[in-house]
C-alpha positions as CSV (number, residue, x, y, z in Angstrom):
1,X,29.2,53.5,-150.2
2,X,30.1,54.5,-146.7
3,X,28.6,52.4,-143.7
4,X,26.2,53.1,-141.4
5,X,26.8,54.4,-137.7
6,X,24.0,54.3,-135.1
7,X,24.4,57.3,-132.8
8,X,22.6,56.1,-129.3
9,X,24.9,58.8,-127.9
10,X,26.7,61.9,-128.8
11,X,30.9,61.8,-128.9
12,X,33.2,64.5,-128.5
13,X,32.7,66.7,-132.0
14,X,36.2,66.9,-133.0
15,X,36.5,63.2,-132.8
16,X,33.1,62.4,-134.5
17,X,34.5,64.7,-137.2
18,X,36.8,62.7,-138.1
19,X,34.7,59.9,-137.8
20,X,32.4,61.4,-140.3
21,X,34.8,61.3,-143.2
22,X,34.4,57.5,-143.0
23,X,30.6,57.0,-141.8
24,X,27.0,58.3,-142.3
25,X,25.5,58.7,-138.6
26,X,21.4,57.2,-138.2
27,X,19.8,59.1,-134.9
28,X,17.1,57.0,-133.9
29,X,14.0,59.0,-133.0
30,X,13.3,56.6,-130.3
31,X,16.1,54.4,-128.4
32,X,14.0,51.3,-129.1
33,X,14.2,51.7,-132.7
34,X,17.1,49.3,-133.5
35,X,16.0,48.1,-136.8
36,X,19.1,46.6,-138.7
37,X,19.4,49.3,-141.5
38,X,23.2,50.2,-140.1
39,X,26.4,48.7,-139.7
40,X,27.2,49.1,-136.2
41,X,25.8,51.0,-133.1
42,X,27.7,53.6,-131.0
43,X,26.7,54.2,-127.6
44,X,27.7,55.5,-124.1
45,X,24.9,54.4,-121.4
46,X,22.0,53.8,-123.4
47,X,20.7,50.4,-123.4
48,X,20.9,48.4,-126.3
49,X,20.2,45.1,-127.7
50,X,21.4,44.0,-131.1
51,X,23.2,41.8,-133.3
52,X,25.4,44.2,-134.8
53,X,28.7,44.7,-133.5
54,X,28.6,47.4,-130.8
55,X,31.2,50.4,-130.1
56,X,31.2,51.9,-126.5
57,X,33.5,54.5,-124.7
58,X,32.7,53.0,-121.1
59,X,34.6,49.9,-119.2
60,X,31.4,48.3,-117.9
61,X,29.2,47.4,-120.5
62,X,26.2,45.4,-118.9
63,X,24.0,47.6,-120.2
64,X,24.7,46.0,-124.0
65,X,23.3,43.1,-125.6
66,X,25.1,42.3,-128.8
67,X,27.7,39.1,-130.0
68,X,30.1,41.8,-130.3
69,X,31.2,44.5,-128.2
70,X,34.3,47.3,-128.3
71,X,35.0,48.5,-125.4
72,X,37.5,50.2,-123.0
73,X,39.3,47.0,-122.3
74,X,42.8,46.3,-121.0
75,X,44.4,47.5,-124.0
76,X,42.9,51.0,-123.2
77,X,43.7,50.8,-120.1
78,X,47.5,50.6,-120.5
79,X,47.4,53.3,-122.8
80,X,45.1,56.1,-121.1
81,X,44.1,57.1,-117.2
82,X,42.2,59.9,-118.1
83,X,38.7,58.1,-116.9
84,X,40.1,56.5,-113.9
85,X,41.7,59.7,-112.9
86,X,38.3,61.6,-113.1
87,X,36.2,58.7,-111.1
88,X,38.7,59.1,-108.4
89,X,38.6,62.4,-108.3
90,X,34.6,62.0,-108.3
91,X,34.9,59.6,-105.8
92,X,36.9,62.4,-103.1
93,X,34.3,64.7,-104.3
94,X,31.4,62.4,-103.4
95,X,33.3,61.6,-100.1
96,X,33.7,64.9,-98.9
97,X,29.9,65.9,-99.9
98,X,28.3,63.4,-97.9
99,X,30.1,64.1,-94.9
100,X,29.4,67.8,-94.8
101,X,25.8,66.8,-95.5
102,X,26.1,65.2,-92.4
103,X,28.0,68.2,-90.4
104,X,31.5,66.2,-90.4
105,X,35.0,66.4,-91.7
106,X,37.0,64.2,-93.1
107,X,40.0,65.1,-90.6
108,X,41.1,62.1,-88.3
109,X,38.7,59.4,-89.9
110,X,39.2,55.7,-91.0
111,X,38.9,54.8,-94.3
112,X,38.4,51.5,-96.3
113,X,38.8,51.1,-99.9
114,X,37.1,47.8,-101.0
115,X,38.9,47.1,-104.5
116,X,42.5,47.8,-104.9
117,X,42.6,48.3,-108.9
118,X,43.5,51.6,-110.9
119,X,40.7,53.3,-109.5
120,X,41.4,52.4,-105.7
121,X,44.9,52.8,-106.0
122,X,44.2,56.4,-107.1
123,X,41.6,57.0,-104.5
124,X,44.2,55.9,-101.9
125,X,47.1,58.1,-103.6
126,X,44.7,60.9,-103.3
127,X,43.8,60.3,-99.9
128,X,47.1,60.6,-98.7
129,X,46.5,64.7,-98.8
130,X,44.1,64.1,-95.9
131,X,44.8,63.0,-92.5
132,X,43.3,59.8,-92.1
133,X,43.6,56.8,-91.6
134,X,43.4,54.4,-94.9
135,X,43.2,50.7,-95.2
136,X,43.2,48.9,-98.6
137,X,41.3,45.5,-99.4
138,X,41.2,43.4,-102.6
139,X,37.7,42.0,-103.3
140,X,38.9,38.4,-102.5
141,X,40.5,39.3,-99.0
142,X,38.0,39.3,-95.7
143,X,36.8,42.6,-96.0
144,X,33.3,42.0,-95.1
145,X,34.6,41.0,-91.5
146,X,36.4,44.7,-91.0
147,X,33.8,47.2,-91.9
148,X,32.6,47.4,-88.5
149,X,35.7,49.6,-87.5
150,X,36.0,52.4,-90.1
151,X,34.0,55.4,-91.0
152,X,34.0,56.0,-94.2
153,X,33.6,52.9,-97.1
154,X,34.1,53.3,-100.7
155,X,33.7,50.9,-103.5
156,X,35.9,49.9,-106.3
157,X,34.7,46.8,-107.5
158,X,33.9,45.5,-111.2
159,X,30.3,44.4,-111.9
160,X,30.6,40.0,-112.2
161,X,28.4,37.6,-111.7
162,X,30.0,37.1,-108.4
163,X,29.9,40.5,-107.2
164,X,26.3,41.2,-108.0
165,X,25.1,42.5,-104.3
166,X,28.1,41.7,-103.2
167,X,27.9,44.9,-100.5
168,X,24.6,43.2,-98.7
169,X,22.3,43.6,-95.7
170,X,24.7,41.4,-93.4
171,X,27.6,43.4,-94.6
172,X,25.4,46.7,-93.8
173,X,24.3,45.6,-90.4
174,X,28.1,45.3,-89.5
175,X,28.9,49.0,-90.1
176,X,29.2,51.4,-87.9
177,X,26.1,53.4,-87.0
178,X,28.0,56.7,-88.1
179,X,29.4,55.6,-91.0
180,X,29.2,56.6,-94.6
181,X,29.1,54.7,-98.0
182,X,30.5,55.5,-101.0
183,X,29.5,53.8,-104.4
184,X,31.6,55.1,-108.3
185,X,31.5,51.3,-109.2
186,X,27.8,50.0,-110.3
187,X,24.6,50.3,-108.3
188,X,24.2,46.3,-108.4
189,X,27.4,46.2,-106.4
190,X,25.4,47.0,-103.5
191,X,21.9,45.3,-102.2
192,X,19.7,48.6,-102.9
193,X,17.2,47.5,-101.1
194,X,19.4,46.6,-98.0
195,X,21.2,50.0,-98.5
196,X,17.1,51.9,-98.3
197,X,16.7,49.5,-95.5
198,X,19.7,50.2,-93.7
199,X,19.3,53.9,-94.0
200,X,15.9,54.4,-92.3
201,X,16.9,52.0,-89.6
202,X,19.8,54.0,-88.7
203,X,22.1,51.5,-89.4
204,X,24.7,53.8,-91.1
205,X,24.5,57.4,-91.8
206,X,24.7,57.9,-95.4
207,X,25.4,56.9,-99.1
208,X,26.8,58.7,-101.7
209,X,26.4,57.2,-105.6
210,X,27.3,57.9,-109.0
211,X,24.0,56.7,-110.6
212,X,21.0,59.0,-109.7
213,X,17.7,56.9,-110.5
214,X,15.8,60.0,-110.1
215,X,17.5,62.3,-112.2
216,X,18.3,60.1,-115.3
217,X,15.3,57.5,-114.7
218,X,17.4,54.3,-115.2
219,X,14.9,51.9,-115.0
220,X,11.0,52.2,-113.6
221,X,11.8,49.6,-111.2
222,X,15.0,51.6,-109.5
223,X,13.1,55.0,-110.0
224,X,10.1,53.5,-107.9
225,X,12.3,52.5,-105.5
226,X,14.6,55.5,-104.9
227,X,11.7,58.0,-105.4
228,X,10.1,56.4,-102.8
229,X,12.4,55.5,-100.5
230,X,12.0,58.7,-98.4
231,X,15.9,58.2,-97.4
232,X,16.8,60.4,-100.3
233,X,18.0,63.3,-97.6
234,X,20.4,60.9,-96.6
235,X,22.0,60.7,-99.9
236,X,24.2,62.4,-102.4
237,X,23.9,60.9,-105.8
238,X,25.3,62.2,-109.1
239,X,24.3,60.9,-112.6
240,X,27.3,58.7,-113.7
241,X,29.6,61.5,-114.3
242,X,32.7,60.2,-112.6
243,X,34.6,59.2,-115.6
244,X,33.0,62.2,-117.7
245,X,35.8,64.9,-117.7
246,X,36.4,66.6,-121.4
247,X,40.0,65.1,-121.2
248,X,38.4,61.2,-120.4
249,X,36.0,61.7,-123.3
250,X,38.1,63.1,-125.9
251,X,40.7,60.1,-125.1
252,X,38.1,57.4,-124.9
253,X,36.4,58.5,-128.1
254,X,39.7,58.6,-129.7
255,X,40.5,55.1,-129.2
256,X,37.1,53.7,-129.7
257,X,37.0,55.6,-133.5
258,X,40.3,54.2,-133.7
259,X,39.0,50.8,-133.3
260,X,35.9,51.5,-135.2
261,X,38.1,52.7,-138.4
262,X,39.9,49.1,-137.7
263,X,36.7,47.1,-137.8
264,X,35.3,49.3,-141.0
265,X,39.1,48.2,-142.8
266,X,38.6,44.8,-142.0
267,X,34.7,44.4,-143.7
């Protein structure tokens, strides 16, 4: 008898076909239906609370509550780069979109990259094709005292206990009034209430992020916050699609399926 995989999100069809040789799939009618008649869970961005092992083709797993989570950790990062390349490309896209929305160009802008890991470094490399001045800062540096001299600030910070709302109200108050902020990390990296208040008060010009609570109904609280914000004309928002390209999805799903098969072999 094959083990049963609870599928909360779809994976790349050709990779799923490989997995189908070894497991049976269960699809809950309601995402809250996580009864234990399955062996393990596959999820993308769908939140899950379960005692079963969870396999996820994401880097951040703050939406998962499980005693065992297998995701895109350090081993994957050494092997593949498509997902981070796609996120870096999307960062540049958001940057250009929010600039154009405000009738501005990227030429001659001063850009601060906060978080100089794999994505931050790729964004820096991609920006070399533009006539811009780029400064890069690790999250442990004194970057909060630098924000007042930059036209564009882009965040590439992992969500950890010490980084939640790290881009705070005090930092927003230091920004230039014609500055724009880009966030392709996680929504909780910034103080979203302070972002909205800052945009309303004209403390900075625009905000672009890759997690649109209005379109994807993230949570009722976030949906209500942004739906009633009155500043949506000042933002560009996409639905967590930074790393979601065909090449990246196939590579990440193949890695996760390999981990699932290792798990099945071990049980």
